[in-house]
Every structure is written in structure tokens, then in C-alpha cells.
N, C-alpha and C positions, 0 to 999 in steps of 0.2 A: 718488129717490122710494122710500118705504118700502113693503114688502110688506103686504098686508092682514092683519088679525088672524085672519081666517078661515083663510087659508093657513097662518099660523103654528100655529094650533090643530091643523090637519090633520097638519102635519109632526110635532108633538109626540105626537099620538095614534098616528101611524104608528111613531114610535120606542118608545112605550110598549107597542105590540103585539109588540115583540121584534125589530124590524128595526134594522139598523145605520144610522149616520149617512150612510155612503157610499151605501147603498141609497136612503135618503130623498132625498139630493141628486140621484140619478139619476132617481127616480120623479117628483119635483116640479120637476125641471129648474132647480135653484138651486145655488149654490156650497156646497161642503162646509163652508167656514169659516162661512157664514151659518147653516147647520144647527147647527154646533157652538156658535155664539154664542147662538142661540135656546135650545138645550138647557141650556146653562149658566145663562142668565138665568132660565129656568123653574125650574130646581133651586134657585137662590138666592132668588128673589123670589116664585115661584109665579104670576108674571104675564108676559104677553107684550106688554104695552102699549109703544108707541113712546115713548121718553123724549127730551126735548130736551136737548142738551148744555148743561152749565153753563158759562157764559162768565164770565171774570173778566179783570181788567186784568193786564197782564204786568208792567210795571215801575212805572207811575205810577198811584197811587191817585187817582181823580178828586176825591175830597173834599179830599185834601191839596193837590192842584194848585190847586183853587179857592181854598183858604185862602191859599196862597202868592201867588197872583195878586192877591188882595185886599190882602194885606200889602205886596206889591211890584209895584204896577201898571206901573212903568216898566222892569221887568227885561227884558233881552234873552232870546231863546230859549236862547242859549248859557249864560247865567247860570242859567236855570231848569234846564237840562240838567245842569249841575254839581251843583245842589242835589239832583236826583233820580237822579244817577248813570246817565244815559242820554244818547242823542244829541239834538241839537236837532231832528232830523226826528221823533223819537218824541214830543217835546214838542209839535211842530207838529200832528201827527196827533191827539194826545190833546186838544189845544185845539179842533181841528176837530170831533171827536166831541162835545165839550161845547158847541159852537157859541159859542166865545169868539173874538172877533177881536182881533188885536194891533195894529191900525192906530193909529198915533199921530196925534192931532189937535192943532192949534195953538190 
């Protein structure tokens, strides 16, 4: 759970008043690393807003996987894995994220 913006502003104000990061960590009862990260972020961006992490695919591009599946609907997981240079389990998980089932029907 993220700390409130109010607390972050108080810590930065405390630092701007000439106190050290170590003192701020003790006074506000938070980790020194957290104080350091907030200080750096404030210097770089001028903001203390919480940012969501950017998520990206690791090995398998979802759009390329969809295109490959459309072009090769009967391909086995191992064949798809060879194409994308990864494991069959990685392909299976990527397909699950995309809600694509691989069940063969007669």
C-alpha cells in the first residue's frame, strides 16, 4: 500500500527545511530508502504522485502470437515455442492471458 501524498509532501518539506534524509526517516518512521526515492523523484519530476508500473510482455508479443495462431491454427505449443524462441509453458501462459483455448475439436 502506498503512502499518502500528504505524508510525502511533509517529508519533502522537512528535507527542504535543511534536515537530513536520515532524520526524516526517524521522525516520520519510514525507511531511509523510501525517503531517498521520494527525494530523487521530487527533484527529477517535481511531483510526488504514485505512478503505476509499466507492464510489458517479456518474450512473446501478443499481437504477433495472435497473428501466428490465425495463420497456423493447428500448431502445437512446442512448435509455437520454437517460433518465438521460448518454452511451451510460456506460450501456454500467453495464450491463457489472451483467453485463447487450444482444444482441438473434431
